[in-house]
N, C-alpha and C positions, 0 to 999 in steps of 0.2 A: 429290089427296091423299085419305087415308082418315080415318076418324073422329077428330075433335079435331085436325084438321090434321096428324096424324102420318102419315108416309109409310111404306109397306112397303119391303122391301129393293129390289125392282125399281124402284119409283118413285124411291127415294133415289139409286140408281146412275144411272138415266137422267138425273136432274136434274144430278148432278155431271158426268157425261160431256158434257153439253150446256152446261156452264158457266152453270148456274143454281144459285142457292143452295138446297140441300136443307134439310129441317128440322134435320138434323144431318149431320156428315161420315159418309159410308158407310165401313164397315169390312170389310176382307178378311183372313182368315187361313185358309189351307188350300185355296184354290181352284186354285192352280197349283203347279208344282214350284219356283217361285221366290218364293212368298209364303206359305210354310208354317212349321211348327214341328216341330222334332225330336221323335220319338215319346217319348223320355225326358222332355223338357220338357212335352209334352202330358200325360203320365201324372201328373206332379207338379202341374201346373196344375189338372187335372180333380179330383185328389184333394183339393186345397185348397178347391175350390169346391163339390164334391158330397159329399165324405167317403166315397165309394164305393171301398173298398180292393180290391174284387174285380174291378173293371172292367179289362179288358185293351184297351189302345189298339191299333188296327190300323195296321200299317206300310203305308201306301198308296203310298209311293214309296221302294223299297228302296235305291236308289243313295245317296240322302242320308238315308235312314231317317226320312222325314217321317211324322208321325202324323196319323191322321184326326181332324178336328174334327167330331165327331158332332153330330146335330141338337140334343140336349140341351145340349151345350157351346156350340154356336153361339148358342143362345137366351140362355144366361147371359152370354156375352161380347158380345152385340150385333153378331154378324157378319151382314153383309148379302149376301154373295156366295158362291155355290157354283161348282164347276168341272165342266166336262165334259171328260174325258180320253180318250186313245186306249185301245183294248181291252187292249193289252199295255204293260208298263212297260219301263224301260230295260234290264232283263235278259231281256226277251223272253217274259215269262209273264204270265198274267192274275191279277187280284186276286180269287181265289175259293178255297174249300176251306180256310178259315183254321185255323191250328194254333198252339199255344203256342210261345213262344220267349222267351229271356232275353237281354237285352243284357249286355255284359261287366260292367257295374256291378250286374247282378242285376235290373234293371227288367223286369217281366213284360210282354210284348206279344203280339200276334198277327201272324203272317206268313202269306202265301199258301202254298198246298200245294206249289207248285213252287219256293219259296224253300228251296233245298237247298244246304247248306254242308258243308265239311270244314275241319279245322284242319291247318296245316302244322307243321313241327318247332318253329317259333318261337311257336306258339300263335295265329298270325294266322288270320283267318277267310277262306276262299276261297268265292266264289259262282260259279255256272255259268250260261251262256246257256241259256235255255229250261228251266232246272232240271236239265239233263242232266249228271250228274257224270261221265259217260264222255268228255265233251268237255273241252278245255283250259279252266281257270277264266278268267273275264273280269273279275273284281273281287276286290279284297283289302281287308279291314278289319284294320289292324294290331291286335295284342293290346292291349286296354285302350282302344281308340278307339271312335268313335261312328258312322262312316259309311264307305262303300267308296270306294276309288280304282279307276279303271279300269286293268286290266292291258293293257299294250301288246303286241299280237300282230302286229307288223309283219313281213310277209314281206320277203325281200331285194328291194331296188329295182333293177330293170334299166331304165335310162333309155330304152333303145331299144325296150322293150316295154311301157312305161307306157300303160295304156288307161283313159280316164275311165270306161268301163263298169264297171271293178272297184270304183270308188267310188260306183257307182249301184245296186249290188245291193239295197240296203235300200229303194229308192224304187220304188213301184208303185201302180197304181190300187187303190182299196179293194176288198177281196173282199166277197162277199155277206155273209159272217159279220161283217165290220167294219161294213158298212152296217146290218145288223140290230142290232148292238150300239148304234149311235147312235140308231136308231129307238126302241129300248127306253128309252134315256136321255131322249129327247124325251117319250115317254109318261109317264115318271116325273115330269118337270117339270110336265106338264099335271095330274097327280094331286096335286101338292103345293101348298103355300102360295106365293104370289107372292114371288119372291126374285130378286136380281141373279144373272146367269149369265155366266160367261166360258168360252169354248171354247178348249182348247189344241189348236192345229192341228198335226198331224204333217207333216213333210216340207217345211216352208217356212223352216226355220232354216238359211239358207245359211252354211256354215262354222262352225256352233256347235261349239266345241272339245270339249264334253262328249259330242257325238255321233260325232266323228271316229273314236275307237277302236272304235265299234260293239259295245258289250258285250253286246248281244242276239244277236249272230251267233256261230256256232260257229267258223267259219274265214273271217274277213273278209279280203278281198283289197284291193289298191290301197294308197294312202298312209294309214296308220292311226296312225303315230307323231305325237304332238302337235308336237314340234319340227319334224319333217319337213313337217308340214302348214303350219305358219306360214312355213317357208322357201318352200314351194311358192307361197304367195300373192304372193311377191316374184319368184321365178325361174321358176315354171311357171304363169304367169297364164293361158296358153291352155288348159292342162289343167284348172285350177280353173274357168275360165269355161265350158268344155264341160260340166263336172259341173253347174254352176249352171243352165245353159240347159236341160238335160234335166230336172233336179230341178224347175225352175220350171214346165215344161210339165206335168209330172205333178201338181205341187202345185195348179196352177190348176184342173185337172179335179176333183181331190178337194175343193177348196174349193167348187166349184159344187155338188157332191153334198151337202155338209154344209149349205150355205145352203138347199138344198131340203128337207133333213130338219128343220132347226131353225127356220128362219124367224125371226120376231120373239121367239121364246123366249130367244134369246141377245142380249146387249147389247154384248159385246166379244169379240174373238178374239185370243188370244196367238199371234203369228205367228213370233216369233224370240227366241232367247236368246243370240245371238252377242255376245260382249263386245268392245267397241271401246276401252275405257279401262282404265288402271291407276290406282293411287292418285294419281299425280303427273302424268299426261298421257295422251295417246292411245296406244293399242296399235298402231295402224296410221296411216299418213299420211292426211290428208283426201283427197289425190288417189287413193290406193288405194281408199278407201271409195267415192268418186264413180265410179271406173272399174269396180270389180269387184263391188260390192254394191248400190249405189244403184239401178241400172237394174232389177234383179230385185225389190228392195223395192218400187219404184214399180209394177211390173206386178201384184204381188200385192195391194198396197193399192188400186190402181185397180179391180181386179175386186171386191174386198169392198165398196167404196163404190158401185160401179155396180149391184151385184146385191143388196145388203142394206142394212139400217140399222145394221149393226154398226160399232163403233169398233175401230180396230186398235191392238194393244198390242205394244210391243217392250221386251225386257229387255236392258240393257247396263250392266254394272258400270262404275264408275270415273269418271274425269274426262273426260266426253264433251261438255262445254259447247260446245266449238268445232264439234262436228258436229251439234248440235241443229238449226240452220237446215237442214242437209241432211236430217235425219230428217223434219222438217216438210215439206220439198219432196218427199220420197219418199212422203209421204202418211200417216205415222204420227200417230195421235191421242193415244196414251198412252205415257208414258215410265216405266219401272221399272228399277231400284229407287230411283232418285234418291239417289245416294250423296253426301250433303251434306258429308261429311268430306273428300271428294276435292278436289283443286286446282280452283278455278274453279267449284265447285258450290254456292256459297252460296245458301241457301234464298231469301232476299230477292231476290237477283239473278235466280234462275231464275223466280220467280213474276212479277216485274216485266217481264222481257224476253220470256218465253215463255208466261205463264199464260193468255193469251187464245187460244192456239193448241193448247196441250198440256194434257192432264190428267196430273197427277203421281200415280202409283199407287205409294206407298211413301214413304220418307224420314221416316216418323213417329218413328222411334227408331233410334239408331246401334247396330247389333248388334255392331260391332267394339269399341266402347268403352263408351258409357253404359249400354246395356241389360245388357251382360255384366259390367262392372266398376264401374259407378257405384252410388250409393245409391238407394233408392227415391225419395227426394225429388228427386234429380237426374234420374231417369227421368221422374218426373211433370212436372217443369218443362220438360224438353226436349219431351215429347209435347204439352203445352199450347201451347208456343211454335210448334211445327211446324203444329199444327191452325190456330192463328191466322194464320200466314203463308200456308200453302198453301190453306186452306179458304175464304178470302174469295172470294165470288162463284162458288163451285163450282170444278170442275176439280181435285178432290183426292179420292182414295180412300186411307184410312188403312191403311198396312201398314208394317212395319219396313224397314230397308235390308237386303234379302235375308232368308233364312230365319232364324228364331230358333234358336239353337244349343242343343245338348244340356245344357250346364252353366249355362245362364242361370238366375240365382237366381229362385226362385218369387216372392219378394216383389217383385222388379223387374217381373216380368210382371204381377203384380196391380196394381202402381202404374201401369203403362201402361194397363191397362183401366179403372182408376179415373179416370185423366185423361180418357179417352174418355167415360165416363159423366158425369163432372162437367161436361164441356164441353157435353154434350147436355142437361144439367139433369135427369138421371134419379136 
């Protein structure tokens, strides 16, 4: 610990991940694409805390329009974790050359130079892979809305000519440019203050439905329709397995590269965002998970644990309690977003049954109900309750149940952060 028995962000995260009681619960907002805050909400939160009306929040993840939690805001909110992300985003361009942009509601933000859009006859916003407006658009934001939906560009399927290689176009070994990007990020970590770090690993999210349409690619081939992909996990298992096999081979090599680049600068790695649950039950059968996904999850987790001290993070929405023992057997150390409102996901039960084996990263506030539609007092009480339940003995990183949405009342966000500060005695 550091002065006065107060931990820094890195120490706090390490303690929690190793199921030791930290000086307070570590907090994450903005480190990954599944633990962020919409840019419009960040704008209002920052304005309330700093009074700086001229500041424009950077949209660092344009698919969901997530806003940057900058250093000054992290300090005010008590955020302990930062993220290391791939060089390019979900639409295939880098976060650089920032330019002004306004959301449909007029909120001023900054977007990357290749964030290029047009409007269709309905006023919907269309965005393009790699920022190339001569290519077919790959995302649509309906007029008046707050984030993009992927546009399905599914070529006609010829069962006799289906080739797993078509669904593997996006997977490859890191280029030298990619590796240099990560080296620069590692150097920035060395130059900064000690903080918790999570790496978002590209290429190891087997079957993540957000990635299937490949919105970063100009002309994706293979199975790219969401419904067709889910059907394929049932009727084309050999095809899907062939994709996963080659994807895993490439992912393991890239993981070895990043373990060499970052070493102990990183404490956790986000390996997958594939959803296995709905609000009321599993999205797939346990047998399908065990047959099609678990072997590859285990191979990736085994490499991380053998070659580094990192903890492995998986994101899966919904009622996944039945699969948690399988997640643990596959080697995952961290479960996110901990959707306590889903069937069978009671916070007390999860902590009692799995709290010694898993770190719960999320679950601190219900973004579907309480945070969005409750009163500040209700938000405060729920947050304090979740901290008490999940935080005992470590094994908890505070975040909400998935990303904080655009229209979340500012007073409710402030109530959430007040609960965190009061719990820490600040």
